[in-house]
N, C-alpha and C positions, 0 to 999 in steps of 0.2 A: 432518482428517476428509474422506474421499472420498465423493462421491455417485455412484450409478449413472447412466449416460448419460441415461436417460429422465427421471430426477428433475432432473438438471442442466438439461436443456432446458426442463422445466416451470417451474423456478425462474426461468430467463432470461425466459421468456414472461411470467410474473407481473410481474417487475420492469419489462419493456419496456412492458406495458400500463399500469402505474402511472405510469411516466415520461410516457407520452403523455397520460394523464388529467390530470396536474398541469401539462402544458405545460412540462416542465423544460427541453426543448431550447431553446424560445423564451427562457426566463429566462437560460439559460447564454449565449445569443448577446448578450442585453442586457448581462450582466455583463462579457462579453469585450470588447464595444465600449467600455463605460464604463472598464474597466481600462486598455485601450490608450490611450484619450483622456486619462485623468487621471494615471495613474501611470507611464507610460513616456515617457522623454525622446525627442525626435525622432530622436536618433542611434541609439537602441536600439529597433529594430522587431521584436525576437524576444521571444516570450513562452513561458516554460517551463510544463510541466504543473503543477509545484509552485506556481507563481504563481497559476495559474487555480484550483487546489483551495483555496489559501489565501483567494482572493477570494470563492469560493463559500461557504466556511465562515464568513467574517466576516459575510456577508449572511444567514446562517442558512438557506440553501437546502438544504444537506446535512441539517441537523437536521429540516427540514420533510419531506424525502423519507423519512427514517428513521421519523419519527412516523407517516406515512401508511401505511407498509408493515406490514400486519398479516397474519400467517399463521394462518389458522383451520384447525384440524384437526377433522374429524368424529370425535367421541369414539366413537360407535357403530361407525364403519368401522374405527377403530383397534382396538377390542375384537374385531371379527370377524377381523381379519387378524393379531392378536397371536400371536407364536410360543408353543409350549407352555411351561408353567411350568418354570423351571430346577430342577435337582436341589437338594436342601436344603443342599448345601455352599455355595451362592451366594445372595446376597440381590439381589432385583430393585431396583436403585438408581434406577430411573426415577421422577422426581417425579410425585406424584399430579396428575391433571387437576382443576382447580377447576371445579365445576359450579355454576350459578346456583341459589340457594335459591328455592323457590316460596313466595311470600308469599300467605297466605290473606287475600283482601280483606275478609273478614267479621270478622277479629280485629285487635286492637291489638298493635303491636310497639314495643319500645323499641330503637332502634339506638344502641349504645354504641361509640364509636370512641376508641381510645387513640392519641393523636397525639404520641408521644414523651414523654420524661421529662427532668427537669433537676434540678440541685442534689443529685445522689447523690454527696456530697462524699467519701465513703469510697473512691470509685473515681477521685478527681481525678488521681492519678498513674498510673492504669492506661494502659499503652502501647496504641497502636492494634494490633489483632490483624492479623497477616499473613495473606494468603489461604491457606486450607487449614490454618492453625494452630489447634490445639485451645485454647480459652480458656474462662474462667468465663462463665456465661450467667445472665440473668434470665428467668424465665417467670412470666407473670401468669395466675392461675387465678381463674375467676369462678363464682359460684353464685347463681341467682335463681329462686325458685319452682320447684324441682325440675328446673331446667335447669343443666347445667354446661358450661363453656367453658375452653379453654386457649390462650394466645397462642403464637406461634412464639417459640422461644428467641432472645434477642438478646444480643450480647456485653455484659458488664458495662462500664459507662463512666459518667463524670460526667453525660453526657446520653444515656442509653440510647435506641436508635433503635426504639422501639415504634411499629408502624404496623399495628394490627389493628382489625377491626370485628366486633362480636358482635350478632346479632339475637336479642333476648330477647322471648319471647312474654309478653304481659301478659293474663291471663285468670283467671277464677274457677276454683278447684279443684273446686267442686261440679259434678256431672254436669248437662249441659244449658246452663250459663251460658257455656261455652267458645265456643259458636257465636254468642253475642250480641255486637254491636258496643258495647263499653263506652265511655261518655263520660268526660270529664275528671273530673266530680264523683264518678263511681263509682271511677275509678282512684285518686282521692285517698284513698279508704278502704283501699286496698291498702298496708299499712304494711311489707311485706317489703322489706328493704334489698337492694342488690346487694353480696354479700360478695366482696371482692377479696383474694386472698392472693398475695403476691410471694415467689417461691422463687428462691434462688441455687443454681446447680449448679456445683461447682468442676471442675477438669480431671480429677479422679479419679472423678467421678460422685457425689460426696457432696453431699447437699442441706442447705440451711440456710433456716430461716424468717426472712425479712427484715422483712416487714410483713403485718398483717392489718387490713383497713379495711372498715367498713360504709358504703357509699355511699347517701346519701339522694337518690334519683333523681327524686322527685316535683316538684322545682323546675322541671323541664321543662314541667309542666302549666300554669305561669303565664308561660312564655317566649313571646316574640313568634315567630310562625311555627312554634311547637312545636320550636324548636332552641335549645340553650344550650351554651355552652362554659364549663367550670369547671376550675380548677387544684386538684387534690386533693393535699393534703399527707399523705404517709405517715409514720406514727410507727413507731418500732422496737417490739420485743417484749420481754417479760420485764422485766429490770432497766432496759432502754432504752426503756420504753413512753412516756416523755415526751420522747424525743429524735427530731427529724425525721431521716428517712433519705433523703428525696427528694420530688420533686413530679411528679405525672403530669398531663399535659394531656388532658382528656377532653371529648368532644363528645357530647351527648345529643340524640336526635331521635326524634319520634314518627312511626310509620307506621301507617295512613294519617294524613295531617295532621289535626289536631283542627279541627272546625268552629268550636268556641268554646273559647278558653283561659280559665283562671281568673285572677283578680287575685292579685298577690303577697300581699295582705292575707289572702285566704281560705286560701292554702296555709300561711302563717306561723301563722295562728290554729289550723289543724288540727294542725300540728306542736307548738304550745304545749300544746294540749289533750291530745294523746297523751303528751307528756312529763310533764305534770301527773298524768295518770291512772296512768302507769307508776310515777312517784315515790311516789304515794300507796299503791299496792298493795305496793310494795317496803318502804315505811315500816311498813305494818301487819304485813307478814310478819316484819320485823325485831323489832318489838315482841313478836309472838307467840313468835318463836324465843328471845328473851331470857327470857321467862316460862317457856317449856318447859325451858330450860337451868337456871334457878333451881330448878325443881321436881325436875329430874334430880339436881342436887347435894344436895338435901335428903334424898334416899333414902339416900345413903351418901357421906360426905365424900371417900372414895377415888376416886369417879367423876371427880374433877377431873383425874386423870392419864390417864384412858382416852381413846383416840383416837375422839372423837365429832366428826365433821366435818360441819358444817351448811352452810358456805359455802366456795367455792374460787375462786381467781383464774384468769381465762383468760389467754391470751397477751398481752392488752393491759393486764393488771393490774387488770381490772374484776372485782369480786366477784359471783358468781351462786350461788343455792342449788344444792347438789350434785345435787338431783333434776332440774334443768334440763339436765344433761349427758347424760341418758338419754331415749331415746324408742324405742318399738318400730320396728325398721328391717327392712324386707323387702328381700331381695337379688334378687328376681325370679328369673330363670333362672341367675343367676351362681353361687349356692351352693345345694346340694340338701339338706344335712343340718346339724343343729346341730354335729356333730363336724367337718364340713368347714368350718363357720364358725369354729370354734375353731382349726383348722389355719391358715386364712387370717389370722386376727388374730395368730397366733404368728409367721408369717413376715414380718410388718411389722417393720421394724427397731426395736430398743430403744435409746433414748438418753436419759439423764437430762437434765433441763432445764439449759442452760448457766448457770454462775454465774461472775461476775468476781471474782477474788481467791481466797484460800485459806480455811482454816477448816473445810472439810469439811461445811459446812451444806448441806442439801438445798434447792434453789431450788423454790419452789412455783409450778407452772404446769400447769393443766389445759387442754389445747388444745381449741379448737373442732374439730368433726369435719372440716371442710374443710381446716383447717391441718394436721391430723394425716395425712389421706389424701394431700394434695398433697406433703407432705414425705416420706411413706412411712416415717416413723419417729416414735417418741414415747416418753414415760415409761410406767411401769406403769399409772398412772391412765388414760391415753388408751386403752391396750389393753383395760383392764377395762371402761371405759365403752362402747367399741365392741362388745365381745363380749356384754355384758349386753343392749345394744340389739338385737343380732342374735338372741340367744336368745329375747328377748321377741317378736321378729318371727316366730320359729318356734313361738310359742304356749306357751312354757314360762314358769313363774313364776320369774323370775331376779332376783337382787339383786347389787349391788356390795357387797363386804365391805371395811371399812377396819380394819386392825389392824397386827400386826407379824410379822416372820419371826424367824429366829434372831438373837441378839445385839441384839434390840430394834429392828431396822431397820424403819421404817414401810413398809407394803406394802398394795396393794389386789389383790383377786382377785374371782372371781364365784362365786355359789352358786345352785343351782337346788333348788326344793322339789318333790318328786314328789307325786302325788295320794295315794300310799300312805305318805307321810311320809318317804320316802328323801331324805336331804340329800346333794347332790353338790357338791364344790368343783371349779372349773375354773380352772387356772392360765393366765391369758391370754398370758403370755410364752412358754410352752412347748406349750400345748395339752393338757397332762396333766389327767386327771380323777381325783378321789379320793372314795371313799364315806366319809362321816363317821359314825362310830359312837361316841357319847359314852361316856366312862368315868364310872361311878357312884362318887364318892368315899366313899359310905356303905357300899359292899359290903365283906364280910369280906375279910381279906388273901388267903385261899386261892382266892377267885373269880378266874378268869383274865380279865384285861381286854384289850380290843382294843388292838393297837399302832398308833398313828397313823402313816400313811405320808406325810402331807402336811407341808410345811415351815412351816406357819403356827403361831404361838405364842399370840397374843392377838387378840381381836376387840372393837372398840369400838362399831361401829354398822353397820347394813346399810340400803341404800336402793335404790329404783328410781324410775321416773318418777311414781309415784303414792303411794308409801309411804316412810316413814322410821322406823326403830326404833333406839333406843339400848339397848345391852346393860346391864341392871341386875341380872344374876345376881351372887351373892356373889363369884365369880371370873370374870375375863374370859379365862381360858385356853381356847383353842379346844377342847382335848381333853375338857373337862368341860361344854362349852356344850350346852344343850338348845335346839333351834330350834323351840320351840312358840310361834309368833309371835302366837297368840291369847291367850296368858297374859301379862297386863300386869305380873305380878310378875317376869317374866323379861325382857320386852322392852317398853320404854316407847315407845308410838307417838306420832307427830306427827299432827295433824289433817289428814285427807285433803283437806278443803276449803281449808285454808291453803296446802297444797302446790299444789293445783290453781290457786289464784288467781295464782300467780307462775310456774308451770312448764308449764302447758298451752300448746300451740301457739296463737298468735293472741291470748293473754290480754294480753301486754305486748310492746312492741317490743324489750325487753331479752332475750327468750328466744332462745337461740342457734339459728340455722337448721340443719336437718339435710339435707345433700345426699344424692342417691341414689348408690349405688355404680356405678362405671364398669367395663366389661369390659377385660380385659388387651389391651394393644397389642403384646405381645411374641410373636413366633413361636417356640414352644418348640424345634422341630426346628432351625431356623437358629441360634438362640442356643446350643443344646447343641453343634452342630458348631463354631461359632466358638470357644467356650471350650475345647473338646477340642483343636482345632488349636493354639491358643495354648499349652495345657499341654504338648503334645508338643514344641513348640519349646523351652519353658522346661526340660523334663526333659532333652532332648538337650544343651542348652547346659550345664546343671548337671553332667551326667555327663562331658561333654567337659572341663570344668574339673578334674575328678577323674582325667582320663586314661582314662576308660572309653568304650567304643563303645556305641551304642544301636541295638538291632534291635527293631522293633515287630511284634507279632503281632496283626493285624487281627481274626482269628477269635476269639482269646481276649478281645479288647476287646469284641466284640459279645456274647459269652456273659455279660458282666457286667451287661447291661441288665436281665434279670429280677430280679437282686438289688436294684438301685436302685429298680425299680418296687415291689418288695415292702417296702422300707424306708419309702417314702413312704406306701404303703397302711397300713402298721402305725402310722405317725405320725398318720394321719387317722382310722382306724377302731379302732385298738387290736388289730387282728387280723393275725396273721402268716400268710402263705400263699406257697406256691411255692418254699419253701426246698429241698425234696427234689429237684425238677427241676434247680435251679441246681447243687446239689452233684453230681448225676449227670453233668450236662454238663461240669463242670470236671474230674471224674475221667476222663472220656473224652478230654478235650483235653490232659491232662497225662500224658505217657508214664511207664511204670514206671521207677523210679530217679530221677525228677525231683521237685522240691519246688515247691509252689504257695504263694504268699503274697499276700494281698489286704488292702487298707486302704480302707474307705469313710469318707467325711466329708461333712458337711452344712453349707451356707452359705445365707444369705438375700440375698447380693449376687452380681453377675455380673462382678466384676473378677478375671480369671484370675491376674494377677501377685500380687495381694493374697492370693488363695486359696492359691497355690503357696507363698508365704512362710509362711503359717500352717501348711500341711501339713508343711513341713520342720522345724517346731518340735516335731513329734511324732516320738519315736524309732522308733515302729512304721512310720510312713510313710517316714522316712528310710531305714530298713532295706530297704524295697521299692524306692524310687527309686534308691538307691545300691548296689543288689545287685551282688555280685561272684560269679563262678563260671563253670562251663562251660556253654555253650549257653544263655546268659541271653536270655530273651525278655520284653519289657515290654509292658504293656497299660494303657490308661487309657480310662475311659468316663465321659461326663458326661451327666446327664439333668436338664433344667430342667422343673419343674412350675409352670405359671402359675396365678395366682389373680387375682381382681378387683384393680383399681387398679394393675396391672402389678407386683404383688408376686409373688415367685417363690421356690420352694424349689429350690436347686441341690445335687444329689447328685453327688459325684465318687468314683470308685473307681480306685485305682492297684493294679496287680497285676503279679506277675512269676512266671516258672517257670524253673527251672534244674536242671541235673544235679547231684545231691548227690555231692560228692567228699569222702570221709572221710580 
């Protein structure tokens, strides 16, 4: 690294001033005299530079100098003199400047520090990562009272090197209370836990949910000086929910310091009362649910085999009423329409809950929203719950439907009821919408019946955050179902009061917290360029292995952009537009006597090598990539469309043009 002359002289001046300030010259003279006196024999009166440096290092003088040397850069000056933004082919790799957070002295904050981890025994044999080497990482995600935080990724190890601090604001949600300085007694009534989710990201970018923990932070209110250190044992998820995966060392501190702390007896009594109250509400709801189920079975014995789901297990193996997994969720400015919300949910990855061993049984696991969003993938229930919550946030009457698809496979999807009685099914995994028109089995054979386009076969129950209905029609086939929810002979309702007692926010400490959505951190232009360049290299190498040369046509590549934009627009809105212009542009770009072939494909991940391997499995795509002929010109275009939570839809189009030789 070379510095301009003026910078070098400025740096020398800073160092010289610092050395004078610390009287380093005097200290060096003392060390020199001491070294000559103590360590050199009378016959050796010569002292090398190495000996002197060694003596200075042993006495810690060099370390002192390095600690004292602080180079402070004026952030504003840097912003004023920064060069213009680079073109989108390149990423600005400069690390962000950390700016101090302004603390409002009229509000209470909880400062949560994660000071390393230990006993992550699964990574006991993990080798030390070499500098610059890509390795698996741990990331800790936090949610507390509508605030979200994410730690820096650290390499997976038996003792992961977490060193992060998070400033969590503790205040009332209601308007006006936020500006009051809350005391310890008031904060004791805030029962929201700090939800911590640990995610592992492997070298291919695949994420795994390692642990999900609800931290009770209020013990700090009874701690001396308002500071407490705790070791948090993290348990696994799903089938491993009783197995320890590791321990995090956490330090909790209140800002500003509390004038008066509570006694441990007071906090423990509060926790016991809350636990007792929650347990009683859950017991009463369970008694009611059992009674409701008995009545439901008495209507028709065949109801016993219908998919009526009242409780579901979360990632920690804890049972919750299904209604508690739904809550009206507003996306702020991140999503504009219900259809855009459906598109966003569909580009979150689909992965069935992992199960150890064979047998083909489906592992039951409905994830909390934070675990689903941080992992960026989940099962069909997670997608349906999120989509239903978003549609409720957009003011629609939405329900999650539990039933089956073809071959009796259990499935969940979303349904909305229009004010005119229109029933619309939303498939959360694809974003597709279907209008439901029931078949009347009593109609004469000659009456033409609507053909259902949706893949759903049976429906057992529907629910949202306030209502639960069990299907008690003679047949549970979706195509003959009538969705008149006010008719109790068709849909048996649960008591709204009973649902509210255990599913409303703030009623019990067991209600799952709902985090807000976060904006995407992905730069679509940069990411599109990176994937496109990687695909060009992969295509060229693949053709080289086949003994074929590769000539790229940049103009043709650019002409593919409108098609990719039109495909995404169609997926989001259901409206196809701009196809005529695209076809006209391609006809102009392909000379007479030449043939054009194109192959578009869609992914929800950004791994170019994995996408290319998938493309080659398609005979149509292979025909384009491995094209032989006269004057072959290849084109590839990548367009990344970003959504909240760094979810993205990646569209790739391969194309070629060549002279037709008969």
